[in-house]
Each structure stands twice: as structure tokens, then as C-alpha cells.
C-alpha positions as CSV (number, residue, x, y, z in Angstrom):
1,M,-0.7,-8.0,25.7
2,S,0.0,-4.3,24.8
3,A,-1.7,-1.4,26.6
4,P,-4.8,-0.1,24.9
5,G,-4.4,3.0,22.7
6,I,-6.0,6.4,23.1
7,R,-8.9,6.8,20.6
8,I,-8.9,10.2,18.9
9,L,-11.6,11.6,16.8
10,G,-10.5,14.3,14.3
11,I,-13.0,16.7,12.8
12,D,-12.7,18.9,9.7
13,P,-15.7,21.2,10.0
14,G,-17.7,22.4,7.1
15,L,-21.3,23.6,6.5
16,R,-21.8,21.2,3.5
17,I,-19.4,18.4,4.5
18,T,-17.9,17.8,7.9
19,G,-15.2,15.2,7.7
20,F,-14.4,12.9,10.6
21,G,-11.5,10.5,11.2
22,V,-10.9,8.1,14.1
23,I,-7.5,6.7,15.0
24,E,-5.9,4.9,18.0
25,S,-2.6,6.0,19.2
26,G,-0.7,3.6,21.3
27,P,2.6,1.8,21.9
28,S,2.5,0.2,18.5
29,G,1.9,3.5,16.7
30,L,-1.1,4.9,14.9
31,I,-4.0,2.6,13.9
32,Y,-6.8,3.6,11.5
33,V,-10.3,3.0,13.0
34,A,-12.8,4.8,10.7
35,S,-13.4,7.9,8.6
36,G,-16.2,9.5,6.7
37,R,-18.4,12.5,6.2
38,V,-21.4,14.1,7.7
39,R,-23.2,15.8,4.8
40,S,-25.8,18.4,5.3
41,P,-28.3,19.3,2.5
42,D,-27.1,21.8,0.0
43,A,-30.5,23.5,0.2
44,G,-32.4,24.3,3.2
45,E,-32.4,26.7,6.1
46,L,-29.3,27.2,8.2
47,P,-30.7,25.8,11.4
48,E,-31.8,22.6,9.6
49,R,-28.3,22.2,8.2
50,L,-26.7,22.7,11.6
51,A,-29.0,20.2,13.1
52,V,-27.8,17.6,10.6
53,I,-24.2,18.3,11.6
54,L,-25.0,18.2,15.4
55,Q,-26.8,14.8,15.0
56,G,-24.2,13.4,12.7
57,V,-21.3,14.2,14.9
58,R,-23.1,12.9,18.0
59,E,-23.7,9.6,16.1
60,V,-20.0,9.4,15.2
61,V,-19.1,9.9,18.9
62,A,-21.6,7.3,20.1
63,E,-20.5,4.8,17.5
64,H,-16.7,5.1,17.9
65,V,-16.5,6.2,21.6
66,P,-13.3,8.4,21.4
67,D,-11.3,9.4,24.4
68,R,-10.3,12.8,22.9
69,V,-11.3,15.0,20.1
70,A,-9.3,17.3,17.9
71,I,-10.9,19.9,15.5
72,E,-9.5,22.2,12.9
73,K,-9.6,26.0,13.8
74,V,-11.4,28.2,11.3
75,F,-9.5,30.6,9.2
76,V,-11.0,33.9,8.2
77,N,-11.1,34.5,4.5
78,S,-12.2,37.4,2.4
79,N,-15.8,36.2,2.1
80,A,-17.3,37.1,5.5
81,Q,-20.5,35.2,4.8
82,S,-18.5,32.0,4.1
83,S,-16.4,32.5,7.3
84,L,-19.5,33.0,9.4
85,A,-21.2,29.9,8.0
86,L,-18.0,27.8,8.6
87,G,-17.8,29.2,12.1
88,Q,-21.3,28.2,12.8
89,A,-20.7,24.7,11.5
90,R,-17.6,24.4,13.6
91,G,-19.4,25.6,16.7
92,T,-22.1,23.0,16.1
93,A,-19.5,20.2,15.9
94,I,-17.9,21.4,19.1
95,C,-21.3,21.5,20.9
96,A,-21.9,17.9,19.7
97,V,-18.6,16.8,21.2
98,L,-19.1,18.8,24.5
99,L,-22.5,17.2,25.0
100,S,-20.6,13.9,25.4
101,R,-18.2,15.6,27.9
102,L,-15.1,14.8,25.8
103,P,-11.9,16.9,25.9
104,I,-11.4,18.8,22.7
105,A,-8.2,20.4,21.3
106,E,-8.0,22.9,18.5
107,Y,-5.3,23.1,15.8
108,T,-4.8,25.5,12.9
109,A,-4.6,24.1,9.3
110,S,-0.9,25.0,9.2
111,Q,-0.2,23.2,12.5
112,I,-1.9,20.1,11.2
113,K,0.0,20.2,7.9
114,K,3.3,20.8,9.6
115,S,2.7,17.9,12.0
116,V,1.6,15.4,9.2
117,V,3.6,16.5,6.2
118,G,6.4,18.5,7.7
119,Q,5.5,21.9,6.3
120,G,2.6,24.2,7.0
121,Q,1.8,25.1,3.4
122,A,1.3,21.5,2.1
123,G,-1.4,20.9,-0.5
124,K,-4.4,18.7,0.0
125,E,-2.9,15.9,-2.1
126,Q,0.2,15.9,0.0
127,V,-1.9,15.6,3.2
128,Q,-3.9,12.8,1.7
129,E,-0.8,10.8,0.7
130,M,0.9,11.3,4.1
131,V,-2.3,10.2,5.9
132,R,-2.4,7.1,3.7
133,R,1.2,6.3,4.5
134,L,1.1,7.0,8.2
135,L,-2.0,4.9,8.7
136,G,-0.9,2.1,6.3
137,L,-4.0,2.5,4.1
138,P,-4.2,0.9,0.6
139,V,-5.7,4.1,-0.8
140,A,-5.9,7.7,0.4
141,P,-9.3,8.7,2.0
142,G,-11.2,11.5,0.4
143,P,-10.1,15.1,1.1
144,D,-12.6,15.7,4.0
145,A,-11.8,12.5,5.8
146,S,-8.1,12.9,5.2
147,D,-8.2,16.4,6.7
148,A,-10.0,15.0,9.8
149,L,-7.6,12.1,10.1
150,A,-4.7,14.5,9.8
151,C,-6.2,16.5,12.6
152,A,-6.4,13.4,14.8
153,I,-2.8,12.5,13.9
154,C,-1.6,16.0,14.8
155,H,-3.3,15.6,18.2
156,A,-1.7,12.1,18.7
157,Y,1.8,13.6,17.9
158,A,1.1,16.6,20.3
159,G,0.2,14.1,23.0
160,Q,3.3,12.1,22.5
161,A,5.4,15.3,22.7
162,A,3.6,16.3,25.9
163,G,4.2,12.8,27.3
164,A,7.9,13.1,26.4
165,L,8.1,16.5,28.0
166,L,6.4,15.4,31.1
167,G,8.6,12.3,31.2
168,N,11.7,14.5,30.9
169,N,10.5,16.8,33.7
170,A,9.8,13.8,36.0
171,R,13.2,12.3,35.2
172,A,14.9,15.7,35.8
173,R,13.2,16.1,39.2
174,V,14.4,12.7,40.2
175,A,17.9,13.4,39.1
176,G,17.8,16.9,40.5
177,T,18.7,18.6,37.1
178,R,16.8,20.8,34.7
179,A,14.5,19.2,32.1
180,A,15.7,18.5,28.7
181,T,14.8,20.8,25.8
182,P,11.6,19.9,24.1
183,A,11.6,18.3,20.7
184,V,12.1,20.6,17.7
185,G,8.8,21.9,16.4
186,F,7.0,21.8,19.7
187,S,6.9,24.3,22.5
188,M,4.9,24.9,25.7
189,R,2.6,27.8,26.0
190,R,0.5,28.3,29.1
191,G,1.0,24.7,30.1
192,R,-0.1,23.4,26.7
193,V,2.0,21.8,23.9
194,T,1.9,23.9,20.7
195,L,3.3,23.1,17.3
């Protein structure tokens, strides 16, 4: 019997559509669990739309019981109003997760793309195809779910790198030597693995 995997919920925040993806990362690799979207009404007052996101993410957490959560960081674009609305949606999703007392990690879009595709400037179609391949899915999920699954995959890979680094440090202490150099593409900053 293999050890149970770590269940990771990835979130791609958005005011209209917040994508989610749930995977398990364990000794046998990455396993797809679920994915989908929390859709807020196109019309309506902002507080009502944020309440839909809050409730939807809380329902996803309750249904899939993740161990960890990863969310995409917001980028600032030229439209301040859009950036503000996206930031509010993201903050609402984070609050929904924190109400369940779950650890949350944040990754930029380029970190996620680099982790999943191998380059930080990959297009949405490339991300969708790599998510499909990495999870062994017959068809690629929609763009919002793919982005959320990619975020979860990025977190799984970062966790594996951290485990490898911690393992190297432990082995080095036992052997009385310095730790091995971390894997290419990962580095430690303030005690955290970064891509």
C-alpha cells in the first residue's frame, strides 16, 4: 500500500470566473481529482459577486478537503479598475481558504508557466496541453480550470524540490558535509523555495 498523497487545491482567481483544480501529489506522481469554475453573475453589485466567490470556494474546500492551497498572484495591468476588481476577487478567494485554516502559497503566472511548460511566457493553449499530459487526461480542461490545475502542479513541484533540498541538507548533516546545490530553476529565499 502506497503512502497517501498530499491534496492540493489550485485557484485561478477572477471576478467573473474563478477556476479551481484539485490534484494529489504522492509517490506515484500527480493524480487528477477535480476541476471546475466558480462563476459569479456578470451583472450585479460587487459585494454580491464577491459573496458568490467566497461561498463557491468554501464549497470546493469542503467537498475536496485539500491539505494545501496554491493561488495565482495578481498582475497589474494598464486598466486600474480591472486590476482592482481582480485583486478583490483574489482576496475573497484567499479569505475563503483561510476560513478553513489551510496553508496557502502564491505563485506568479510566469512561475506557474515555467514550472508546467518550461518557459514563463507560454500561451494558454500550451499550458492546457501540458496540464492534460501531466495529469493523463483524455482532453484538456477549459482555460480557467487548466490555469488552476497548473497552479496546483507548480505547488506540487515546489514541494518536491523543497523535500529534496531538505533531504539533501539532512544527508549532508549526517555525513558532515555541505548540502548539495538545489535543482536548477529553484532557489531558496527567506527559507522558502522559489522558482
